[in-house]
C-alpha positions in Angstrom: -50.1 37.9 -38.5 -47.4 39.7 -40.3 -45.8 38.6 -43.6 -42.3 40.0 -44.5 -42.0 39.6 -47.8 -38.2 40.2 -48.4 -38.6 44.1 -48.1 -41.2 45.3 -46.0 -43.9 44.1 -43.3 -47.5 43.8 -43.7 -50.6 42.5 -42.0 -52.2 39.9 -44.1 -54.5 38.4 -41.3 -56.1 39.3 -38.1 -57.7 37.1 -35.6 -59.3 37.6 -32.0 -58.3 34.9 -29.4 -61.1 32.6 -28.4 -62.5 32.0 -24.7 -59.3 30.0 -23.9 -57.0 32.3 -25.1 -56.2 30.3 -28.2 -55.7 32.0 -32.0 -55.6 30.6 -35.1 -54.9 31.5 -38.9 -56.3 28.9 -41.5 -55.2 29.0 -45.1 -51.8 30.7 -44.7 -49.8 30.5 -47.6 -46.1 28.6 -47.4 -43.5 31.0 -47.3 -41.0 31.2 -50.1 -37.6 32.4 -50.3 -36.6 35.1 -47.8 -39.9 35.7 -46.4 -41.1 35.1 -43.0 -44.2 35.5 -40.5 -44.4 36.7 -37.2 -47.8 37.0 -35.0 -48.1 40.5 -33.4 -50.7 41.0 -30.3 -52.0 44.7 -30.5 -54.0 46.0 -27.2 -56.0 49.2 -28.4 -58.5 48.7 -25.6 -56.7 49.1 -22.2 -53.9 51.5 -21.5 -53.3 49.8 -18.8 -52.1 46.4 -20.0 -49.5 45.5 -22.3 -49.9 47.4 -25.5 -48.1 45.1 -27.9 -46.3 41.4 -28.0 -44.7 40.1 -31.0 -43.7 36.1 -31.5 -40.3 35.0 -32.8 -40.0 34.6 -36.6 -41.2 31.8 -38.3 -38.6 31.3 -41.4 -39.8 27.9 -42.8 -43.8 27.0 -43.5 -45.4 24.7 -45.5 -49.2 25.3 -46.3 -51.8 23.6 -44.2 -49.3 22.8 -41.9 -50.1 23.2 -38.0 -47.5 25.4 -36.5 -47.4 27.0 -33.0 -45.3 29.9 -33.0 -45.8 30.7 -29.6 -47.4 30.5 -26.4 -47.9 34.1 -23.9 -49.7 35.3 -21.3 -50.6 39.0 -21.2 -53.2 38.6 -18.8 -50.9 40.1 -15.6 -48.7 42.2 -17.1 -50.5 45.4 -15.6 -48.9 49.0 -15.8 -48.6 50.0 -12.0 -46.6 53.2 -11.8 -47.1 56.0 -13.2 -51.1 56.1 -13.3 -52.4 55.6 -17.6 -52.4 59.1 -19.0 -50.2 60.8 -16.4 -48.1 63.6 -17.0 -44.3 63.0 -15.7 -41.0 64.5 -15.9 -38.2 62.4 -16.6 -36.1 60.7 -15.7 -39.0 59.1 -14.1 -39.4 55.0 -12.6 -42.2 52.8 -14.7 -43.5 49.7 -12.7 -45.2 46.7 -14.3 -46.4 43.5 -12.5 -44.2 40.8 -14.1 -44.7 38.0 -15.9 -45.0 34.3 -14.7 -42.4 33.3 -17.2 -39.1 34.4 -16.6 -37.8 33.5 -19.9 -39.9 36.9 -21.3 -38.0 39.7 -22.2 -39.5 43.5 -22.7 -38.7 46.9 -24.1 -40.3 50.1 -23.6 -41.0 53.1 -26.5 -41.2 56.3 -25.7 -42.5 58.3 -28.6 -44.5 61.5 -29.8 -48.2 61.0 -28.7 -48.9 63.2 -31.9 -47.0 61.3 -34.3 -47.3 57.6 -32.9 -45.1 55.9 -35.2 -41.8 58.5 -34.5 -40.2 56.3 -31.8 -37.9 58.9 -29.5 -36.1 56.1 -27.7 -36.4 52.6 -27.3 -35.1 50.6 -24.1 -32.9 47.9 -23.9 -33.9 44.5 -23.5 -35.7 43.7 -20.1 -35.8 40.4 -18.8 -38.9 39.5 -16.4 -36.4 37.7 -14.3 -35.0 41.0 -12.8 
């Protein structure tokens, strides 16, 4: 779970999903003026699957309340081509399985593998309805 405190985003809590794919963050503090939360899923174990997912921002939250930010299914989003860790010449076509939801949208980021925080390109949003 990430908190925007009005100037920077920080990770305030981490959780893994249970056997049913549900995650929860107990004891989350209320949001103050200009603050917001979102949940970021990060896959660091399987390069063939979606690497990250971010929910919508939650701008109002009272402590000790139950709020569902978003439901998402990442199990079926698999990189089909090129293969994992492949070296390709650009331009190149990249193909993923599409999600079951036609409401989802995606972007992909091209970055320097030696400096993953340095993004060289972020694609326009791609919807799964395409």
